[in-house]
C-alpha positions as CSV (number, residue, x, y, z in Angstrom):
1,X,-0.1,0.0,0.1
2,X,1.1,3.3,-0.6
3,X,-0.1,6.4,1.3
4,X,0.3,10.2,0.6
5,X,-0.5,12.6,3.4
6,X,-0.8,15.9,2.0
7,X,-1.2,19.2,4.5
8,X,-2.2,22.7,3.6
9,X,-1.4,23.8,6.6
10,X,-4.5,26.5,8.2
11,X,-6.5,26.5,5.2
12,X,-9.6,25.7,7.4
13,X,-11.3,28.7,8.5
14,X,-14.7,30.8,8.8
15,X,-16.5,32.8,6.2
16,X,-15.4,35.9,5.2
17,X,-17.1,38.7,4.2
18,X,-14.5,39.5,1.8
19,X,-15.8,36.1,-0.1
20,X,-19.0,36.7,0.0
21,X,-19.8,34.6,2.8
22,X,-17.4,32.0,1.8
23,X,-14.6,30.4,3.4
24,X,-11.0,30.5,1.5
25,X,-11.5,26.8,0.8
26,X,-15.0,27.0,-0.3
27,X,-14.0,30.5,-2.3
28,X,-11.2,28.6,-4.1
29,X,-11.0,26.2,-7.3
30,X,-9.9,22.9,-5.8
31,X,-11.1,20.2,-8.5
32,X,-8.4,17.6,-7.2
33,X,-9.2,17.7,-3.4
34,X,-13.3,17.6,-4.4
35,X,-12.5,14.7,-6.5
36,X,-10.9,13.1,-3.1
37,X,-14.0,14.2,-1.3
38,X,-16.7,13.1,-4.1
39,X,-14.9,9.9,-4.7
40,X,-13.7,9.1,-1.0
41,X,-15.2,10.2,2.5
42,X,-14.9,13.4,4.1
43,X,-14.9,14.3,8.1
44,X,-13.9,16.7,11.2
45,X,-11.3,15.7,13.4
46,X,-10.3,17.5,16.8
47,X,-6.6,17.5,16.2
48,X,-6.0,20.4,19.6
49,X,-6.8,18.3,22.8
50,X,-8.7,20.3,25.2
51,X,-6.1,21.7,28.0
52,X,-3.4,22.4,24.7
53,X,-2.6,25.6,22.8
54,X,-4.0,25.8,18.9
55,X,-0.7,25.4,17.0
56,X,1.4,23.0,14.4
57,X,3.3,21.3,17.0
58,X,0.2,19.7,19.0
59,X,-1.6,19.3,15.9
60,X,0.8,17.4,13.8
61,X,2.0,15.5,16.0
62,X,-1.7,14.6,17.1
63,X,-3.0,13.9,13.4
64,X,0.3,11.8,13.1
65,X,-0.7,9.3,15.8
66,X,1.0,10.5,18.5
67,X,-1.6,11.4,21.8
68,X,-0.1,14.9,22.3
69,X,-1.1,14.7,26.2
70,X,1.7,11.2,26.7
71,X,4.4,13.0,23.9
72,X,4.0,16.8,23.8
73,X,7.1,18.4,25.7
74,X,7.0,21.7,23.8
75,X,7.6,23.1,20.1
76,X,11.0,23.9,21.0
77,X,12.2,20.3,21.5
78,X,10.9,19.5,18.0
79,X,12.5,21.9,16.3
80,X,15.5,20.9,17.7
81,X,15.4,17.8,17.0
82,X,15.2,19.0,13.0
83,X,18.8,20.5,13.5
84,X,19.9,17.2,15.0
85,X,20.8,19.6,18.6
86,X,22.1,17.3,21.0
87,X,19.9,17.5,24.3
88,X,20.1,16.0,27.7
89,X,17.3,15.3,29.4
90,X,18.0,18.6,31.7
91,X,18.2,21.0,28.5
92,X,15.2,23.4,27.9
93,X,14.9,24.9,24.4
94,X,12.9,27.7,23.5
95,X,11.5,29.1,20.2
96,X,13.6,32.2,19.7
97,X,11.3,34.3,17.0
98,X,12.4,37.4,15.5
99,X,9.0,39.4,15.8
100,X,8.2,43.0,14.6
101,X,7.1,45.4,18.1
102,X,6.1,49.0,17.5
103,X,5.0,51.2,19.9
104,X,4.7,48.4,22.5
105,X,2.0,46.5,20.1
106,X,3.1,43.1,18.2
107,X,2.8,43.9,14.9
108,X,4.0,41.0,13.1
109,X,5.3,37.7,14.1
110,X,7.5,37.1,11.7
111,X,9.4,40.2,11.1
112,X,8.2,40.5,7.9
113,X,9.3,37.2,6.6
114,X,12.8,38.2,7.0
115,X,15.4,36.3,5.3
116,X,17.8,33.5,6.3
117,X,21.2,35.5,6.3
118,X,19.6,38.7,7.8
119,X,18.1,36.5,10.5
120,X,21.7,34.5,11.0
121,X,23.4,38.1,11.3
122,X,20.9,39.3,14.1
123,X,21.0,36.0,16.2
124,X,24.6,35.7,16.0
125,X,25.2,39.1,17.0
126,X,23.1,38.8,20.0
127,X,24.5,35.6,20.8
128,X,27.5,37.2,21.2
129,X,26.6,40.3,23.2
130,X,24.0,38.9,25.9
131,X,26.9,35.6,26.5
132,X,28.4,37.9,29.3
133,X,24.9,38.0,31.0
134,X,23.4,34.5,30.1
135,X,26.1,32.1,30.6
136,X,24.5,28.5,29.5
137,X,22.5,29.9,26.9
138,X,23.2,28.8,23.0
139,X,21.8,30.4,20.1
140,X,21.2,27.9,16.8
141,X,19.7,30.0,13.8
142,X,16.8,28.4,11.9
143,X,14.5,29.2,9.2
144,X,13.8,33.1,8.1
145,X,12.5,34.1,11.6
146,X,12.4,31.0,13.7
147,X,15.5,30.3,16.1
148,X,16.0,28.7,18.8
149,X,17.9,28.8,22.4
150,X,19.2,26.3,24.2
151,X,19.9,26.7,27.8
152,X,22.9,23.9,29.4
153,X,22.7,25.1,33.1
154,X,21.3,24.6,37.0
155,X,18.2,26.8,36.5
156,X,15.1,25.5,36.3
157,X,12.4,26.9,34.8
158,X,8.5,27.2,35.3
159,X,7.6,29.9,33.2
160,X,4.5,30.9,31.0
161,X,5.3,32.1,27.2
162,X,2.6,32.9,25.0
163,X,3.6,32.3,20.7
164,X,3.9,35.8,19.3
165,X,1.3,34.8,15.9
166,X,-1.4,34.4,18.7
167,X,-1.4,37.7,19.8
168,X,-1.4,40.4,16.6
169,X,-2.3,44.0,17.1
170,X,-2.0,42.7,21.2
171,X,0.0,44.8,23.9
172,X,3.3,42.4,23.9
173,X,4.6,43.4,27.2
174,X,1.4,41.8,28.8
175,X,2.6,38.5,27.3
176,X,6.4,38.4,28.0
177,X,7.7,35.2,29.9
178,X,6.3,35.3,33.7
179,X,7.4,32.9,36.6
180,X,10.5,31.0,37.9
181,X,13.5,31.6,35.5
182,X,11.7,34.2,33.4
183,X,13.8,37.4,34.9
184,X,16.7,36.0,32.4
185,X,14.5,35.6,29.5
186,X,13.5,39.3,30.0
187,X,16.9,40.0,30.4
188,X,17.4,38.4,26.6
189,X,14.5,40.1,25.0
190,X,15.5,43.7,26.5
191,X,19.0,43.3,25.2
192,X,17.7,42.4,21.8
193,X,15.4,45.2,21.7
194,X,18.6,47.5,22.5
195,X,20.7,45.9,19.8
196,X,18.2,45.6,16.9
197,X,17.2,49.4,17.4
198,X,19.3,51.2,15.3
199,X,21.2,48.0,13.1
200,X,22.3,48.5,9.9
201,X,19.7,45.4,8.7
202,X,16.8,47.0,10.3
203,X,17.2,50.4,8.9
204,X,17.6,49.0,5.5
205,X,14.5,47.0,6.1
206,X,12.4,50.1,6.9
207,X,14.0,52.2,4.0
208,X,12.9,49.3,1.7
209,X,9.5,48.9,3.4
210,X,9.6,45.2,4.9
211,X,9.1,45.0,8.6
212,X,12.1,45.5,11.3
213,X,12.7,42.4,13.6
214,X,13.2,44.6,16.4
215,X,13.6,41.8,19.1
216,X,13.8,38.3,19.6
217,X,10.2,36.7,21.4
218,X,11.0,33.6,23.6
219,X,8.2,30.8,23.7
220,X,7.6,27.0,23.3
221,X,9.8,25.5,25.7
222,X,10.6,22.1,26.8
223,X,12.7,19.0,27.0
224,X,13.6,16.6,24.6
225,X,10.6,14.2,23.6
226,X,10.8,10.4,23.8
227,X,8.7,8.6,20.9
228,X,8.6,5.4,19.2
229,X,9.1,5.6,15.7
230,X,6.4,5.2,13.2
231,X,7.4,2.0,12.0
232,X,7.5,1.0,15.9
233,X,4.2,2.2,16.1
234,X,2.1,1.3,12.7
235,X,4.4,-0.9,11.2
236,X,5.1,1.0,8.1
237,X,8.9,1.0,7.3
238,X,9.7,3.9,5.2
239,X,8.6,7.3,5.6
240,X,9.3,10.8,3.9
241,X,8.9,14.3,4.8
242,X,8.7,17.2,2.6
243,X,8.1,20.4,4.0
244,X,10.0,24.2,4.6
245,X,9.2,24.1,7.9
246,X,11.6,22.8,10.8
247,X,9.2,21.7,13.4
248,X,8.1,19.0,10.9
249,X,11.3,18.3,9.8
250,X,12.3,17.7,13.7
251,X,8.6,15.3,14.0
252,X,10.0,13.3,10.5
253,X,13.7,12.9,12.4
254,X,11.9,11.5,15.6
255,X,9.6,9.2,13.9
256,X,12.4,7.6,11.7
257,X,11.8,9.3,8.5
258,X,13.7,10.8,6.0
259,X,13.6,14.6,5.0
260,X,13.2,15.8,1.6
261,X,14.2,18.9,0.2
262,X,13.3,20.7,-2.5
263,X,14.7,23.6,-4.5
264,X,12.7,26.8,-3.8
265,X,10.9,25.5,-1.1
266,X,9.8,27.9,1.7
267,X,7.0,28.4,4.3
268,X,5.5,31.6,2.3
269,X,3.6,31.5,-0.8
270,X,6.8,32.2,-2.9
271,X,7.2,28.9,-2.7
272,X,8.0,26.3,-5.2
273,X,4.4,24.6,-5.5
274,X,5.5,23.0,-8.9
275,X,8.6,21.1,-7.4
276,X,7.4,20.2,-4.0
277,X,4.3,18.1,-6.5
278,X,6.8,16.7,-8.8
279,X,8.9,15.6,-5.8
280,X,6.2,13.9,-3.6
281,X,4.5,12.2,-6.2
282,X,8.3,11.2,-7.3
283,X,8.9,10.1,-4.0
284,X,5.9,7.8,-3.9
285,X,8.4,4.9,-5.4
286,X,10.9,4.7,-2.7
287,X,8.9,5.2,0.3
288,X,5.5,3.8,2.0
289,X,4.1,6.8,3.3
290,X,5.1,10.6,1.9
291,X,3.9,13.3,4.0
292,X,3.9,17.0,2.3
293,X,3.3,20.1,4.2
294,X,2.9,23.3,3.0
295,X,3.0,26.4,5.3
296,X,1.3,28.9,2.8
297,X,-2.1,29.5,3.4
298,X,-1.1,29.2,7.5
299,X,1.3,32.1,6.9
300,X,-1.3,34.0,4.3
301,X,-4.0,33.7,7.5
302,X,-1.6,35.3,10.1
303,X,-1.0,38.4,7.5
304,X,-5.0,38.6,7.6
305,X,-4.5,38.0,3.4
306,X,-7.4,36.7,2.2
307,X,-6.1,36.9,-1.2
308,X,-3.3,35.0,-0.8
309,X,-4.5,32.4,1.1
310,X,-7.0,31.6,-1.7
311,X,-3.9,31.4,-4.1
312,X,-2.1,29.4,-2.0
313,X,-4.5,26.8,-1.9
314,X,-5.7,26.6,-5.1
315,X,-1.7,26.3,-6.0
316,X,-1.7,23.7,-3.5
317,X,-4.7,21.5,-5.2
318,X,-3.7,21.9,-8.8
319,X,0.6,21.6,-8.5
320,X,0.3,19.4,-5.4
321,X,-2.6,17.2,-4.9
322,X,-3.8,16.8,-8.6
323,X,-0.4,15.4,-9.5
324,X,0.2,13.0,-6.6
325,X,-3.2,11.7,-7.0
326,X,-2.6,11.1,-10.7
327,X,0.7,8.9,-9.5
328,X,-1.6,7.2,-6.7
329,X,-3.4,5.6,-9.1
330,X,-0.2,4.3,-10.9
331,X,-0.1,1.4,-8.1
332,X,-2.7,-1.5,-7.4
333,X,-3.4,-0.1,-3.8
334,X,-3.0,3.4,-2.3
335,X,-4.6,6.0,0.0
336,X,-4.3,9.8,0.0
337,X,-5.1,12.0,2.9
338,X,-5.5,15.9,2.7
339,X,-6.6,17.8,6.0
340,X,-4.9,21.1,7.7
341,X,-3.6,20.5,10.9
342,X,-5.6,23.0,12.4
343,X,-7.7,26.3,11.5
344,X,-5.9,29.6,10.8
345,X,-8.8,32.5,10.9
346,X,-7.9,35.3,8.7
347,X,-10.4,37.6,10.5
348,X,-8.5,37.0,14.0
349,X,-4.7,36.4,12.0
350,X,-5.2,33.5,14.6
351,X,-4.7,29.6,15.2
352,X,-8.5,28.6,15.7
353,X,-9.4,25.8,18.3
354,X,-12.3,24.0,16.0
355,X,-12.3,20.7,14.5
356,X,-10.7,20.6,11.2
357,X,-11.9,18.9,8.0
358,X,-10.3,16.0,6.3
359,X,-10.6,13.9,3.0
360,X,-9.4,10.6,2.3
361,X,-9.7,8.5,-0.8
362,X,-8.3,4.8,-2.0
363,X,-8.1,1.0,-2.0
364,X,-11.3,0.3,0.0
365,X,-12.6,3.3,0.9
366,X,-16.2,3.7,0.0
367,X,-17.7,7.1,-1.2
368,X,-20.2,8.4,1.7
369,X,-22.2,11.2,0.6
370,X,-20.1,13.1,-2.2
371,X,-19.4,16.5,-2.2
372,X,-17.1,19.2,-2.5
373,X,-14.0,19.5,-0.2
374,X,-15.4,22.1,2.1
375,X,-15.7,23.0,5.8
376,X,-19.9,22.5,5.6
377,X,-19.7,19.0,3.7
378,X,-17.5,17.9,6.5
379,X,-19.4,18.9,9.4
380,X,-22.3,17.6,7.1
381,X,-20.4,14.0,7.5
382,X,-21.1,11.4,10.2
383,X,-17.6,10.8,10.2
384,X,-16.1,12.9,13.1
385,X,-13.3,11.6,15.4
386,X,-12.9,13.6,18.9
387,X,-9.7,11.7,19.5
388,X,-7.3,12.9,16.9
389,X,-4.6,10.9,17.3
390,X,-6.9,8.2,16.4
391,X,-7.2,9.2,12.6
392,X,-3.9,7.6,11.9
393,X,-4.5,4.3,12.6
394,X,-8.0,4.7,10.5
395,X,-6.5,5.9,7.9
396,X,-3.7,3.3,7.1
397,X,-5.8,0.6,9.0
398,X,-9.6,0.9,8.1
399,X,-11.2,-1.2,6.0
400,X,-14.3,-1.0,4.0
401,X,-14.5,2.4,5.3
């Protein structure tokens, strides 16, 4: 059996006045996703369990078949796994975003989608600057605004933090780290603000109409997780992850999957959709399960950009879902699963907590109530999975669904 899993991150949404009361998925032309919904099954699945903050770390772990209540230790440790950063059981890892805060208001969680080169320069200079006041802390650069801060020492943290993408247009000071150990984290943030204020990189970004990286934002803390591999859990041997996001690469490493890179693949709408579709389809010849993740709809939602979100969904359908579905039909047995990991709402610029839709088709997946791939059609289905980590078993093993 060949399995393809395609994740248009954050594609699910609420109806928007700008789209005449339609959701972006309803407004977009999605012939291939609709084909999956018509020939297979659609439903709703809750990927954010009660008590967890909505994010791709929790949601993706859940949809992959791992109960976050058992395996989730924080977002940052998963991204550390992507970089193969060695962690002792006592080490702490924090996400270290480059963000734009203006007049005390969180304006942009991504510092205008800052480039890798700019981000690396700022983070390296910050590391040198805070070394005297923050012994035991190590900075690791990632992709664009996403970086990591590792603490190897004896300080014990019991802090509350907030993802910056969850406080758009909010007063940043209200959400700074609080609790035991937060003083040093706040000191690092303060130092970044001072260092970046008139930095040449930010001066150029302002002159060219881009949001500056005004400071770092620390959140998503945790220790290294311990998870069984995908083969150990489900018996499916060869897996592959295709994504432009470190979080997903880290999960792949923990699952025992290989990571595949695609030239021009990013986490924004400028990504190489065509190349990712070609690579995903080709990978099915080598791997038993291929997981292809596209971040663009989520990033568009965080920027309240409904036009780009619709375009991103259409590109995913045309250039990724279509070629993969065509390739799968060349195998004797196959299944495909297409689903956002969670909703991301354009109106709020935040992740949602509602169950997200999924569509699956293929061998021994019987069609049921044919209709388009939309939130409304999924809500009308009798297939609703409350414990999201049970979806993967259903997708892999369910017979005559």
